[in-house]
Backbone as CSV, one residue per row, in Angstrom:
resi,resn,N_x,N_y,N_z,CA_x,CA_y,CA_z,C_x,C_y,C_z
1,UNK,0.061,12.033,33.797,0.970,11.919,34.910,0.251,12.183,36.232
2,UNK,-0.646,13.172,36.210,-1.380,13.466,37.430,-2.260,12.295,37.833
3,UNK,-2.861,11.659,36.836,-3.717,10.506,37.130,-2.893,9.367,37.694
4,UNK,-1.714,9.132,37.139,-0.857,8.061,37.662,-0.393,8.352,39.086
5,UNK,-0.088,9.617,39.362,0.296,9.994,40.726,-0.876,9.794,41.691
6,UNK,-2.076,10.166,41.236,-3.259,9.963,42.069,-3.494,8.476,42.316
7,UNK,-3.307,7.668,41.286,-3.489,6.215,41.437,-2.469,5.639,42.416
8,UNK,-1.247,6.115,42.332,-0.207,5.639,43.245,-0.550,5.997,44.691
9,UNK,-1.042,7.225,44.895,-1.410,7.658,46.246,-2.595,6.843,46.770
10,UNK,-3.603,6.614,45.924,-4.749,5.804,46.342,-4.324,4.380,46.692
11,UNK,-3.438,3.835,45.891,-2.968,2.469,46.135,-2.217,2.378,47.468
12,UNK,-1.351,3.355,47.729,-0.586,3.338,48.981,-1.510,3.484,50.185
13,UNK,-2.516,4.380,50.080,-3.463,4.520,51.191,-4.271,3.242,51.388
14,UNK,-4.628,2.606,50.296,-5.362,1.346,50.404,-4.512,0.265,51.068
15,UNK,-3.250,0.200,50.711,-2.375,-0.800,51.312,-2.267,-0.601,52.826
16,UNK,-2.153,0.655,53.230,-2.072,0.936,54.671,-3.371,0.559,55.370
17,UNK,-4.515,0.881,54.745,-5.801,0.556,55.361,-6.086,-0.941,55.346
18,UNK,-5.594,-1.648,54.335,-5.787,-3.102,54.293,-5.056,-3.762,55.456
19,UNK,-3.858,-3.304,55.741,-3.123,-3.898,56.868,-3.830,-3.604,58.190
20,UNK,-4.447,-2.422,58.310,-5.219,-2.121,59.517,-6.501,-2.944,59.570
21,UNK,-7.140,-3.150,58.414,-8.381,-3.930,58.372,-8.116,-5.382,58.739
22,UNK,-6.936,-5.885,58.399,-6.579,-7.259,58.761,-6.436,-7.407,60.269
23,UNK,-6.066,-6.310,60.908,-5.895,-6.375,62.364,-7.221,-6.233,63.111
24,UNK,-8.330,-6.024,62.378,-9.620,-6.020,63.049,-10.484,-4.805,62.818
25,UNK,-10.022,-3.789,62.135,-10.839,-2.586,61.881,-11.699,-2.810,60.648
26,UNK,-12.909,-3.267,60.842,-13.796,-3.577,59.717,-14.480,-2.332,59.149
27,UNK,-14.389,-1.202,59.836,-15.021,0.018,59.331,-14.280,0.585,58.111
28,UNK,-13.077,0.095,57.841,-12.294,0.603,56.715,-12.605,-0.114,55.397
29,UNK,-13.379,-1.188,55.464,-13.621,-2.001,54.274,-14.338,-1.193,53.192
30,UNK,-15.314,-0.395,53.569,-16.048,0.399,52.569,-15.144,1.441,51.920
31,UNK,-14.268,2.041,52.715,-13.324,3.017,52.185,-12.331,2.349,51.226
32,UNK,-11.902,1.160,51.573,-10.987,0.410,50.706,-11.672,0.080,49.384
33,UNK,-12.905,-0.347,49.453,-13.647,-0.665,48.228,-13.855,0.577,47.360
34,UNK,-14.162,1.694,48.007,-14.358,2.941,47.262,-13.082,3.354,46.547
35,UNK,-11.959,3.298,47.248,-10.684,3.648,46.618,-10.358,2.695,45.481
36,UNK,-10.675,1.419,45.676,-10.421,0.443,44.626,-11.259,0.759,43.383
37,UNK,-12.508,1.154,43.560,-13.351,1.563,42.429,-12.772,2.795,41.742
38,UNK,-12.233,3.724,42.523,-11.584,4.903,41.943,-10.359,4.503,41.126
39,UNK,-9.599,3.557,41.647,-8.432,3.064,40.917,-8.843,2.428,39.593
40,UNK,-9.892,1.623,39.606,-10.350,0.971,38.382,-10.858,1.999,37.363
41,UNK,-11.558,3.022,37.852,-12.043,4.074,36.956,-10.878,4.816,36.320
42,UNK,-9.894,5.186,37.120,-8.727,5.883,36.589,-7.977,5.010,35.585
43,UNK,-7.903,3.732,35.866,-7.232,2.812,34.954,-7.956,2.776,33.603
44,UNK,-9.286,2.714,33.639,-10.049,2.709,32.393,-9.843,4.011,31.622
45,UNK,-9.808,5.125,32.332,-9.599,6.426,31.677,-8.224,6.508,31.027
46,UNK,-7.205,6.050,31.723,-5.848,6.077,31.176,-5.754,5.162,29.960
47,UNK,-6.344,3.983,30.033,-6.304,3.066,28.898,-7.064,3.630,27.700
48,UNK,-8.187,4.293,27.929,-8.925,4.908,26.830,-8.107,6.025,26.187
49,UNK,-7.419,6.809,27.007,-6.570,7.882,26.495,-5.432,7.314,25.650
50,UNK,-4.774,6.277,26.162,-3.654,5.678,25.429,-4.122,5.035,24.126
51,UNK,-5.281,4.404,24.147,-5.803,3.787,22.932,-6.143,4.850,21.891
52,UNK,-6.693,5.978,22.324,-6.991,7.069,21.399,-5.707,7.612,20.775
53,UNK,-4.664,7.763,21.581,-3.373,8.222,21.041,-2.834,7.223,20.034
54,UNK,-2.983,5.945,20.329,-2.512,4.909,19.427,-3.240,4.979,18.084
55,UNK,-4.545,5.176,18.112,-5.302,5.303,16.870,-4.883,6.533,16.080
56,UNK,-4.591,7.614,16.772,-4.157,8.833,16.092,-2.776,8.648,15.461
57,UNK,-1.894,7.943,16.161,-0.556,7.688,15.615,-0.652,6.787,14.392
58,UNK,-1.535,5.806,14.439,-1.734,4.924,13.291,-2.266,5.723,12.101
59,UNK,-3.175,6.661,12.362,-3.720,7.496,11.283,-2.643,8.408,10.692
60,UNK,-1.659,8.806,11.502,-0.571,9.640,10.994,0.232,8.910,9.923
61,UNK,0.391,7.595,10.079,1.125,6.815,9.077,0.413,6.872,7.731
62,UNK,-0.899,6.808,7.742,-1.662,6.828,6.496,-1.725,8.239,5.915
63,UNK,-1.681,9.237,6.775,-1.796,10.613,6.309,-0.468,11.173,5.800
64,UNK,0.624,10.955,6.549,1.916,11.566,6.213,2.890,10.614,5.545
65,UNK,2.629,9.335,5.572,3.572,8.384,4.998,4.514,7.841,6.056
66,UNK,5.648,7.334,5.601,6.547,6.650,6.522,7.447,7.586,7.318
67,UNK,7.506,8.861,6.937,8.338,9.830,7.659,7.441,10.913,8.230
68,UNK,7.479,11.063,9.542,6.675,12.083,10.211,7.406,13.419,10.217
69,UNK,6.680,14.524,10.093,7.323,15.837,10.244,7.846,16.016,11.676
70,UNK,8.889,16.809,11.782,9.513,17.027,13.099,8.564,17.671,14.090
71,UNK,7.650,18.513,13.597,6.720,19.190,14.506,5.788,18.185,15.181
72,UNK,5.421,17.142,14.470,4.556,16.109,15.054,5.374,15.180,15.934
73,UNK,6.542,14.799,15.459,7.389,13.871,16.214,7.848,14.478,17.533
74,UNK,7.939,15.802,17.592,8.350,16.490,18.814,7.357,16.247,19.946
75,UNK,6.075,16.110,19.610,5.025,15.945,20.617,4.767,14.486,20.991
76,UNK,5.554,13.580,20.457,5.370,12.163,20.744,6.446,11.693,21.720
77,UNK,6.073,10.727,22.554,7.060,10.154,23.466,7.934,9.163,22.700
78,UNK,9.011,8.718,23.336,9.916,7.753,22.698,9.197,6.438,22.409
79,UNK,8.323,6.024,23.308,7.582,4.777,23.104,6.617,4.897,21.929
80,UNK,6.008,6.080,21.782,5.088,6.290,20.670,5.819,6.297,19.335
81,UNK,7.003,6.893,19.299,7.813,6.886,18.082,8.231,5.457,17.751
82,UNK,8.592,4.699,18.773,8.970,3.301,18.562,7.787,2.500,18.022
83,UNK,6.586,2.729,18.573,5.405,2.029,18.081,5.111,2.409,16.634
84,UNK,5.261,3.692,16.305,5.050,4.147,14.934,6.010,3.431,13.988
85,UNK,7.262,3.332,14.367,8.253,2.667,13.506,7.936,1.186,13.331
86,UNK,7.514,0.514,14.397,7.141,-0.902,14.279,5.905,-1.067,13.405
87,UNK,4.918,-0.176,13.533,3.721,-0.235,12.702,4.093,0.006,11.237
88,UNK,4.996,0.958,11.006,5.435,1.269,9.653,6.095,0.048,9.009
89,UNK,6.958,-0.634,9.762,7.633,-1.829,9.246,6.646,-2.965,9.008
90,UNK,5.711,-3.124,9.906,4.710,-4.177,9.761,3.844,-3.931,8.531
91,UNK,3.433,-2.698,8.314,2.631,-2.356,7.150,3.419,-2.567,5.863
92,UNK,4.692,-2.186,5.863,5.532,-2.374,4.670,5.713,-3.861,4.365
93,UNK,5.903,-4.669,5.377,6.042,-6.114,5.185,4.770,-6.696,4.589
94,UNK,3.622,-6.268,5.093,2.353,-6.761,4.568,2.157,-6.334,3.109
95,UNK,2.474,-5.075,2.794,2.277,-4.592,1.426,3.200,-5.315,0.445
96,UNK,4.410,-5.706,0.888,5.302,-6.474,0.023,4.784,-7.884,-0.206
97,UNK,4.101,-8.441,0.794,3.634,-9.825,0.678,2.367,-9.946,-0.167
98,UNK,1.657,-8.862,-0.386,0.409,-8.879,-1.150,0.668,-8.273,-2.525
99,UNK,0.101,-8.851,-3.557,0.151,-8.217,-4.873,1.280,-8.650,-5.759
100,UNK,1.793,-9.829,-5.578,2.799,-10.344,-6.501,4.202,-9.886,-6.177
101,UNK,5.023,-9.790,-7.264,6.447,-9.513,-7.088,6.737,-8.118,-6.555
102,UNK,6.082,-7.105,-7.132,6.381,-5.730,-6.720,5.592,-5.284,-5.502
103,UNK,4.649,-6.053,-5.059,3.854,-5.698,-3.888,2.706,-4.774,-4.248
104,UNK,1.945,-4.404,-3.276,0.775,-3.553,-3.471,0.854,-2.392,-2.493
105,UNK,0.854,-1.173,-3.006,0.928,0.009,-2.150,-0.484,0.392,-1.712
106,UNK,-0.806,0.095,-0.489,-2.138,0.397,0.041,-2.325,1.864,0.379
107,UNK,-1.227,2.598,0.478,-1.327,4.012,0.853,-1.634,4.895,-0.345
108,UNK,-1.636,4.327,-1.538,-2.001,5.071,-2.740,-3.505,5.094,-2.887
109,UNK,-4.033,6.122,-3.473,-5.458,6.219,-3.793,-6.351,5.865,-2.604
110,UNK,-6.229,6.617,-1.550,-7.039,6.358,-0.365,-8.485,6.785,-0.546
111,UNK,-8.738,7.702,-1.472,-10.098,8.162,-1.727,-10.622,7.470,-2.977
112,UNK,-11.883,7.064,-2.984,-12.433,6.393,-4.166,-12.597,7.376,-5.319
113,UNK,-12.613,6.857,-6.554,-12.785,7.757,-7.702,-14.176,8.364,-7.719
114,UNK,-14.284,9.574,-8.287,-15.578,10.250,-8.323,-16.468,9.692,-9.422
115,UNK,-15.875,9.279,-10.515,-16.669,8.737,-11.636,-16.845,7.241,-11.508
116,UNK,-17.918,6.761,-12.122,-18.183,5.330,-12.073,-17.336,4.554,-13.068
117,UNK,-16.908,5.213,-14.156,-16.177,4.525,-15.210,-14.777,5.101,-15.294
118,UNK,-13.813,4.229,-15.603,-12.423,4.636,-15.715,-11.967,4.337,-17.138
119,UNK,-11.323,5.305,-17.764,-10.791,5.098,-19.112,-9.474,4.367,-19.015
120,UNK,-9.366,3.252,-19.747,-8.157,2.431,-19.680,-7.380,2.606,-20.952
């Protein structure tokens, strides 16, 4: 939130300086470019943070199954819970489509067997 507020403030200051630069103040161009670079950096940081959260939420589906504990769900935003539910449905649809009539449960046996041979 702090980063978004900072980005909003930088953008507003840039807009004000751009209108002044259009009127003939060319000394503001370097400052405008610097703020724009700051905006792009903050944008990359926010996107990296959101992508990391997305990967962690996806890993929660594989770790806990289709129902998250309340303690974890409490720390998620509404959009993140919605994304988790859509991912859960998408994964279930895929597992039903693979493996014949009963489907294939990919969430079973996530770790490989320790022995090389299996008794059948």
